[in-house]
C-alpha positions as CSV (number, residue, x, y, z in Angstrom):
1,M,-0.2,0.0,0.0
2,T,1.3,3.4,-0.7
3,D,1.6,6.6,2.0
4,F,-1.2,8.2,-1.0
5,A,-3.4,5.2,0.0
6,Q,-2.5,5.5,3.9
7,R,-3.2,8.9,3.9
8,A,-6.9,8.4,2.3
9,I,-7.9,5.3,5.0
10,D,-6.5,7.6,7.6
11,F,-8.5,10.8,6.6
12,A,-11.9,8.3,5.9
13,R,-11.0,7.1,9.4
14,L,-11.1,10.9,10.8
15,N,-13.9,11.6,9.1
16,V,-16.3,8.7,10.5
17,A,-15.0,10.1,14.2
18,E,-16.4,13.2,13.3
19,G,-19.6,11.6,12.0
20,G,-19.5,11.6,8.7
21,R,-18.9,8.5,6.4
22,P,-15.8,6.2,5.8
23,F,-15.0,7.7,2.2
24,A,-12.0,9.6,1.3
25,T,-10.1,10.6,-1.7
26,V,-6.4,11.8,-2.1
27,I,-5.5,13.5,-5.5
28,V,-2.1,13.0,-6.5
29,K,0.1,14.9,-9.1
30,D,3.9,14.2,-9.8
31,G,4.0,12.5,-6.2
32,Q,2.5,15.2,-4.4
33,V,-1.2,15.6,-2.9
34,L,-2.8,18.0,-4.8
35,A,-6.0,17.8,-2.9
36,E,-8.0,15.5,-0.7
37,S,-11.4,15.3,1.0
38,A,-13.7,12.9,3.0
39,N,-17.0,12.5,2.2
40,K,-19.1,15.1,3.5
41,V,-22.7,13.9,2.5
42,A,-23.5,13.4,6.0
43,Q,-22.1,16.5,7.7
44,T,-23.7,18.7,5.1
45,N,-26.8,16.9,3.6
46,D,-25.6,17.4,0.5
47,P,-25.6,14.7,-1.7
48,T,-23.3,15.7,-3.7
49,A,-20.6,15.8,-1.3
50,H,-18.8,12.9,-2.4
51,A,-15.1,13.0,-1.4
52,E,-14.0,12.0,-5.0
53,I,-16.1,15.2,-6.7
54,L,-14.8,17.6,-3.6
55,A,-11.4,16.8,-4.2
56,I,-11.5,17.3,-7.7
57,R,-13.2,20.5,-7.3
58,A,-10.3,22.1,-4.7
59,A,-7.9,20.6,-7.7
60,C,-9.4,22.2,-10.6
61,T,-9.6,25.5,-8.2
62,K,-5.6,24.8,-6.7
63,L,-4.4,24.4,-10.5
64,G,-6.8,27.2,-12.4
65,T,-8.0,24.6,-14.6
66,E,-11.3,21.9,-15.0
67,Q,-8.4,19.4,-16.3
68,L,-6.6,16.9,-14.0
69,F,-4.7,15.0,-16.7
70,G,-1.4,13.4,-15.2
71,T,-3.5,12.8,-11.4
72,T,-3.8,10.0,-9.7
73,F,-6.5,9.1,-7.6
74,Y,-6.3,7.3,-4.4
75,V,-10.1,5.9,-3.3
76,L,-11.3,3.4,-0.9
77,A,-13.9,1.7,-2.8
78,H,-15.0,1.6,-6.3
79,P,-16.7,4.9,-7.2
80,C,-20.2,5.7,-7.8
81,P,-20.9,6.1,-11.5
82,M,-21.3,10.3,-10.4
83,C,-18.0,10.5,-9.5
84,L,-16.1,8.2,-11.8
85,G,-17.7,10.0,-14.5
86,S,-16.5,13.4,-13.3
87,Q,-13.2,11.3,-12.6
88,E,-12.3,10.0,-16.4
89,L,-13.9,13.5,-17.5
90,N,-11.1,15.4,-16.2
91,G,-8.2,13.1,-16.9
92,G,-7.5,11.8,-13.5
93,K,-6.7,7.6,-13.3
94,R,-8.1,5.8,-10.6
95,A,-5.1,4.0,-8.2
96,A,-6.8,0.3,-7.3
97,A,-8.4,1.2,-4.1
98,P,-7.8,-1.0,-0.8
99,N,-11.5,-2.3,-1.1
100,S,-12.2,-3.1,-4.6
101,A,-11.6,-6.1,-6.9
102,D,-8.9,-4.1,-8.5
């Protein structure tokens, strides 16, 4: 397991301790963390506040672009259709999720 995957796991555990759901995403570019987020659906009552979506928003804002080519997403489970579509449309690639069959 990579340090980035472990970071996602640790972030998700912290989110659960704070009343959230056990999902987190870390987006990496050139070996550096570009953005990360935990799932905030429970905390915000926003059904689109998935970890991947929030991390994509933060990464795009940080880079000043809507494209994330050359990035790797570290996630904890296979993304839902909304998150997978957003990731693929933005050009990011997914690292194998620790809890998936990948």
